[in-house]
C-alpha positions, 0 to 999 in steps of 0.5 A: 785776406784783407785787401780781397774786401777791395773791388777789382778796379782798386786792386788793379791800381794796386797791382799796377804799383808792383814789381814781379816776384817769382818764388820757386817751390819750397822758397821762404817767401815771409818769415815770421817777424820780419819787417812788412814793408811790402805786400804780395798779390799772388798772380800763380802758384799756392802758398802755406801760411804757418805759425811755428811756436817757440817749442818748435811746433808747426800750425798751418794756418791754410793755404793761399793761392791767385788773386790772394792778398798777403801780408797786408796786416804787416804792410798796413801797420808797418809791423813785423810779419805775424806768420811764415809763408812758404811756396808749396808750388811755384808762385808768381807774385806782384810786390807793392811797397808800403808807401805805394799801398797807403797812399792809394788808400789815403786818396780813396776813403771808400776803399779804406773803409772796405779795408777797416771792415775786412780787418774786423772780419779777419778778427773773427776769423781768427777767434774761430780758429782759436774756438777750433783749437780749443775744441775738447777732442781731436775728432772734433777739431779734425771734423771742424778742420775739414768743414773749413777746407771744404768752404775754403775757395783756396783749398784744393777741393772738387765737391766732397773731395779734399787733396791733402795729405794727413800730415798737412791736415795733423798741422792744420788740426793740431794733431799728429799724423797717426791720430789722423789716420786713425780717426780717418779709419774709424770715420771709414768704417761708419760712412762718415769720411775716408782717406783715399788716393792722396784725398779725404773724401767726405761721405757724410757732411751732416755726420762731421757738423754733428761731431763739432756740435756735439763736441764735449757731450 
């Protein structure tokens, strides 16, 4: 999220130009390809960001929650939305029109520079996700995704526990639910990670990191 690089005061100014929007669970917030005439600052709830290929395969890019800004890229360049966003629980957000956002950035050069830096970081993150999908083995992709979720503050994590379904994790890693289930059972036997009561529990973080490091060996 690009606008998270801005200081609280600037975000408050942007938020003051918005109007409250409410979305029910499973509601479509953004659709891939639609015009990007605004951005949203999430006040509460969580949403899932994903893309779907021409063949109908869904790939989850991540989760966003309170304090996150979504739709900022399309809002900046006026282009179409680059992903689908769906509420996974009731969401309240402030919608800020594009012209208001651009006016604030034109008047605040320091904030504009921070946005440029954040855009560069976003490009780096996109490269990392491409590298993740290019990992040779399924277990490497799954290990890498679990590590990303552990380090991602928007993820539903508690220490070494990630509350996520196997189906969702499969879509995030580009694997089937069956493959995720099979791999987690194998890891459970080795004391690396296991699926327990609707969550992935990591027992050996170093082992997951080694799996990713040794991909293709």
